[in-house]
C-alpha positions in Angstrom: -11.2 -9.2 7.0 -9.1 -12.4 7.2 -6.2 -13.5 5.9 -5.0 -13.5 2.2 -4.1 -16.6 -0.2 -6.1 -19.7 -0.2 -7.3 -19.1 3.4 -8.8 -15.6 2.6 -12.3 -15.0 3.9 -15.2 -14.7 1.3 -15.0 -10.8 2.3 -11.4 -10.5 1.7 -11.7 -12.5 -1.8 -14.4 -9.8 -2.4 -12.5 -7.2 -1.7 -9.3 -8.9 -3.9 -11.7 -8.7 -6.9 -13.5 -5.4 -6.5 -9.9 -3.7 -5.9 -7.9 -5.4 -8.6 -10.8 -5.1 -11.0 -10.8 -1.3 -10.7 -6.9 -1.0 -11.1 -7.3 -3.0 -14.1 -10.0 -0.5 -15.7 -9.3 2.6 -13.8 -5.6 2.6 -13.2 -3.6 5.3 -15.1 -1.3 3.7 -18.0 1.8 4.5 -17.0 4.8 4.0 -18.9 6.6 1.9 -16.1 3.3 -0.5 -15.4 3.3 -1.7 -19.2 6.7 -3.7 -18.6 8.1 -6.5 -16.1 11.4 -5.3 -16.7 12.9 -4.7 -13.2 15.3 -2.2 -14.7 12.3 -0.1 -15.9 10.6 -0.7 -12.9 13.4 0.3 -10.5 14.4 3.3 -11.9 10.7 4.5 -11.7 10.5 3.7 -8.2 13.6 5.7 -7.8 12.7 8.5 -9.4 9.0 8.4 -8.0 10.8 8.9 -4.2 9.6 12.0 -2.9 8.4 13.2 -6.7 5.1 13.6 -8.5 4.2 11.5 -11.3 3.8 14.5 -13.6 7.4 15.8 -13.0 8.6 12.6 -13.4 7.1 11.0 -16.7 9.4 13.6 -18.8 13.0 12.5 -17.1 11.7 8.9 -17.1 11.2 8.6 -20.7 14.8 10.6 -21.6 16.7 8.6 -19.0 15.4 5.6 -20.5 16.5 6.5 -23.9 20.1 7.1 -22.5 20.4 4.3 -20.7 18.4 1.5 -21.7 19.7 -0.8 -19.1 21.8 -1.5 -15.9 25.1 -1.9 -17.9 24.6 1.6 -20.0 24.2 3.4 -16.4 27.1 0.9 -14.8 29.4 2.3 -17.7 28.6 6.1 -17.8 30.2 9.0 -16.0 28.7 10.2 -12.9 28.0 13.8 -14.7 26.2 12.1 -17.6 23.5 10.3 -14.6 23.1 13.8 -12.9 22.9 15.8 -16.3 19.8 13.8 -17.2 18.6 14.2 -13.6 19.4 17.8 -13.6 16.1 19.4 -12.4 14.8 16.1 -10.7 16.1 16.8 -6.9 17.1 14.6 -4.5 20.6 13.9 -6.1 21.6 11.3 -4.1 19.0 9.0 -5.6 20.9 9.5 -9.0 24.5 8.4 -7.6 23.0 5.5 -5.8 21.2 4.3 -9.0 25.0 4.5 -11.1 26.5 2.6 -7.7 23.5 -0.1 -7.3 23.5 -0.5 -11.1 27.4 -1.1 -11.0 27.1 -3.9 -8.2 24.3 -5.5 -10.3 26.5 -5.9 -13.1 29.5 -6.9 -11.0 27.5 -9.1 -8.6 24.5 -10.3 -10.5 25.1 -10.5 -14.2 23.4 -7.1 -15.1 20.2 -8.5 -13.4 18.0 -6.8 -10.4 18.3 -9.7 -7.8 15.3 -12.1 -7.1 16.3 -12.3 -3.8 15.0 -9.9 -0.9 18.1 -9.8 1.1 20.2 -9.0 -2.1 18.2 -6.2 -3.2 17.8 -4.6 0.2 22.1 -4.7 -0.1 22.1 -2.0 -3.1 22.8 1.2 -2.5 19.4 3.3 -2.6 17.1 0.4 -1.9 15.0 0.3 1.1 12.3 -2.1 2.4 9.4 -0.2 0.0 11.2 0.3 -3.0 12.5 -3.5 -2.7 9.0 -5.0 -2.4 7.4 -2.5 -4.9 9.9 -4.0 -7.5 10.4 -7.9 -6.5 6.4 -7.9 -6.4 5.7 -6.3 -9.7 9.0 -7.3 -11.6 9.1 -11.4 -9.9 5.6 -11.5 -8.5 7.4 -12.0 -4.7 4.7 -11.9 -2.1 6.1 -8.8 -0.7 4.0 -6.3 0.6 4.9 -2.4 0.1 4.4 -0.2 2.2 4.6 3.7 1.6 2.8 7.1 2.8 0.0 6.1 0.3 -0.7 2.4 0.9 -0.6 3.2 4.7 -3.3 5.6 4.4 -5.6 3.6 3.2 -5.0 0.7 5.5 -5.2 2.9 8.4 -8.7 4.1 7.2 -9.8 0.8 6.3 -8.3 -0.4 9.8 -9.5 3.0 11.4 -5.6 3.5 13.1 -5.6 6.8 14.6 -2.7 8.4 15.6 0.5 9.3 14.0 1.3 6.3 11.5 4.6 6.5 12.3 5.0 6.1 15.7 3.8 4.1 18.9 4.4 1.2 16.8 1.6 1.7 13.9 4.0 1.7 11.1 4.7 -2.0 12.4 1.2 -3.1 12.4 0.4 -1.5 9.3 3.4 -3.8 7.6 2.1 -7.0 8.9 -1.7 -6.0 8.0 -0.3 -5.4 4.3 1.4 -8.8 4.2 -2.0 -10.3 5.9 -3.9 -8.8 2.7 -1.9 -10.0 -0.1 -4.0 -11.9 -2.6 -2.2 -15.5 -3.8 -0.3 -14.6 -7.3 -1.1 -11.3 -7.4 1.1 -9.1 -5.3 2.6 -7.1 -7.6 -1.4 -5.9 -9.3 -2.4 -5.3 -5.6 0.5 -3.2 -4.7 0.3 -1.3 -7.4 -3.6 -1.1 -6.9 -3.4 0.2 -3.2 -1.0 2.9 -4.4 -3.3 4.0 -7.3 -6.4 4.1 -4.8 -4.3 6.4 -2.5 -2.8 8.6 -5.1 -6.2 9.5 -6.9 -9.1 8.4 -4.6 -8.0 8.2 -0.8 -6.2 11.0 -1.0 -4.9 12.9 2.5 -7.7 15.9 2.1 -10.6 15.6 0.7 -11.1 12.0 0.0 -13.6 11.1 -2.8 -15.4 8.2 -0.9 -18.3 7.8 -3.0 -16.0 6.9 -6.0 -13.6 4.3 -3.7 -14.3 0.8 -4.8 -13.4 -0.3 -1.1 -15.5 2.2 0.9 -17.6 -1.0 2.2 -14.7 -2.1 3.6 -13.5 1.2 5.1 -13.9 1.0 9.0 -13.3 5.1 9.0 -15.7 5.8 6.6 -18.4 4.1 8.8 -17.2 5.7 11.6 -17.1 9.2 10.2 -13.6 9.4 10.8 -12.1 9.3 7.2 -11.0 13.2 7.4 -9.2 12.8 10.7 -7.3 9.6 10.2 -4.7 9.5 9.7 -3.2 12.1 12.0 -1.4 14.6 10.5 2.4 14.5 10.9 4.0 17.0 12.9 6.4 19.1 10.3 9.3 20.9 11.5 9.6 24.3 12.1 10.0 26.3 8.6 13.8 27.3 8.5 14.3 30.5 6.3 17.6 31.1 4.7 18.9 33.8 2.4 21.8 32.4 -0.4 23.9 35.5 -2.2 25.1 34.4 -5.7 27.3 36.0 -7.9 26.9 35.3 -11.6 30.6 36.7 -12.7 30.9 37.7 -16.2 34.4 38.6 -18.0 34.7 40.6 -21.4 33.7 37.9 -23.4 30.5 37.5 -21.7 31.3 33.9 -20.2 30.5 33.1 -16.7 32.0 30.4 -14.0 30.5 27.3 -12.1 32.0 26.0 -8.8 31.8 22.7 -7.1 31.7 21.8 -3.7 32.4 26.0 -2.8 29.8 26.4 0.5 28.4 24.7 3.5 24.9 25.0 2.1 26.3 23.1 -0.7 24.7 19.3 -0.2 21.4 21.2 0.9 20.8 23.6 -2.4 23.2 22.5 -4.9 23.5 19.0 -4.6 27.1 19.2 -5.1 26.5 19.6 -8.5 27.6 22.9 -10.7 26.6 25.6 -9.1 27.4 29.7 -9.4 29.9 31.0 -6.3 26.8 31.2 -3.4 27.5 31.9 0.1 24.2 32.0 3.0 23.9 35.8 4.4 22.4 37.2 7.4 22.4 41.5 6.7 24.7 42.6 4.0 24.2 40.0 1.2 26.3 42.4 -0.9 29.4 42.5 1.3 29.0 38.9 2.2 29.2 37.7 -1.0 32.0 39.7 -1.7 34.1 38.6 1.1 33.2 35.1 -0.3 34.6 35.7 -3.9 37.7 37.4 -2.2 38.3 34.4 0.0 37.4 31.1 -2.6 38.0 32.7 -5.6 40.6 35.3 -4.9 38.0 38.1 -6.6 37.8 41.2 -5.5 34.5 42.8 -6.6 35.1 46.3 -5.1 36.8 46.7 -8.9 33.3 46.4 -10.4 30.0 46.7 -8.2 27.7 43.6 -7.3 25.0 44.7 -9.3 21.5 42.9 -7.6 19.2 41.0 -9.9 15.7 40.1 -9.3 15.4 37.6 -6.4 13.8 34.2 -6.8 12.2 32.1 -4.0 13.0 28.4 -3.6 12.0 25.7 -1.2 13.8 22.3 0.0 12.1 20.4 2.3 11.5 22.4 5.2 13.5 25.5 4.2 12.3 28.5 2.8 15.3 30.0 0.6 15.5 33.5 -1.1 17.6 33.8 -4.0 19.6 36.7 -4.4 21.4 37.1 -7.7 24.4 39.3 -8.2 26.0 40.4 -11.3 29.6 41.4 -11.5 31.5 42.0 -14.7 35.2 41.0 -13.9 38.3 41.5 -16.7 38.9 37.3 -15.9 37.5 34.6 -14.8 40.2 32.3 -12.1 41.2 29.1 -13.7 40.9 26.8 -10.4 40.3 23.3 -9.9 36.7 22.2 -9.5 35.6 25.1 -11.7 33.7 25.6 -14.9 34.2 28.7 -17.8 31.2 28.8 -20.1 28.6 31.0 -21.4 25.7 31.5 -19.1 23.3 30.0 -21.9 25.0 26.6 -21.6 24.7 26.5 -17.7 21.8 23.8 -18.4 24.0 21.3 -20.4 25.8 20.5 -16.7 24.4 18.5 -14.0 22.7 21.2 -12.1 20.4 22.0 -9.4 16.8 23.6 -9.8 18.1 26.7 -7.8 21.1 26.9 -10.1 18.6 27.4 -12.8 16.8 30.1 -11.2 20.0 32.2 -10.5 20.7 31.5 -14.4 17.4 32.8 -15.3 18.1 36.0 -13.5 21.4 36.4 -15.6 19.9 35.6 -18.8 17.2 38.2 -18.5 19.4 40.8 -18.0 21.5 39.7 -21.3 18.0 39.6 -23.3 17.2 43.5 -21.6 20.7 44.6 -22.8 20.7 42.8 -26.1 17.3 45.3 -27.1 
């Protein structure tokens, strides 16, 4: 295809005009595309990591209403940032966002850094995220390379095999940089991402709708469905997590922090119901966990099984097993919270905890009928 910039070949220049024109007329009107504010672009890029656009949109709008700039995030308590992130998953992103905001305020005067090395030094910022932000906000000639863009380029160049092995990712990065049009790096990166997300999809790509199909070697060779090669996925790990919804005579329940080895996986070190991974006898194993961690002897009131819920985290397939237990009093210990079950969502909690709470609220509604 030749090289980008002033020395671009006629074919590459035509590709630039075609794809950028398609993006201007067909690109989705996403809120972060309406601004060149690096803060808004940064927040969007962090939220979009491993998360679908449709899921991100409402979180993005709420987050910016409360935190309109880096200074507001830097000054907030971690719990408040996590609360607005609650349900979005991958909570280390929110923690890193707050830490990065504090560094931006203390070291860069509140503005996202312009230099690539300074951007990469921020928590949670990798090479793709840095390139996406700096090219879009500041026009820096940096090629972004994520899964969508890599798939598009691999099909254009008919690169076979696992894109993450054998030096292919480095080759794709070089190709992406060579293809950058002069003065339009941000729009070009976004156009490639849009093409990968909406047209050049992993399965059943819509080649007839693709504005760049004439430049696609995989299409010409009949290899679109086999490029890129599917990545080898880790084997599914099945887990059973028993959780206790403890209720005192006033109808209140108990949430805890860091109560089990699985906490960082399912509950992301947020507030959660007392829970433990179980193997055979979920009720007995949960009762033992309550005795050892909270000093609660559930034999005074049987653990009543509630409706199980399915949950998935990366390669883990989880069955959540909620149990209801009536207790005379709830323990007041460090890193615990006592509150009505209807108020659980007011705290930063994971989607797994929300599912457990829903089972408890359903019991309460049935009893009130």
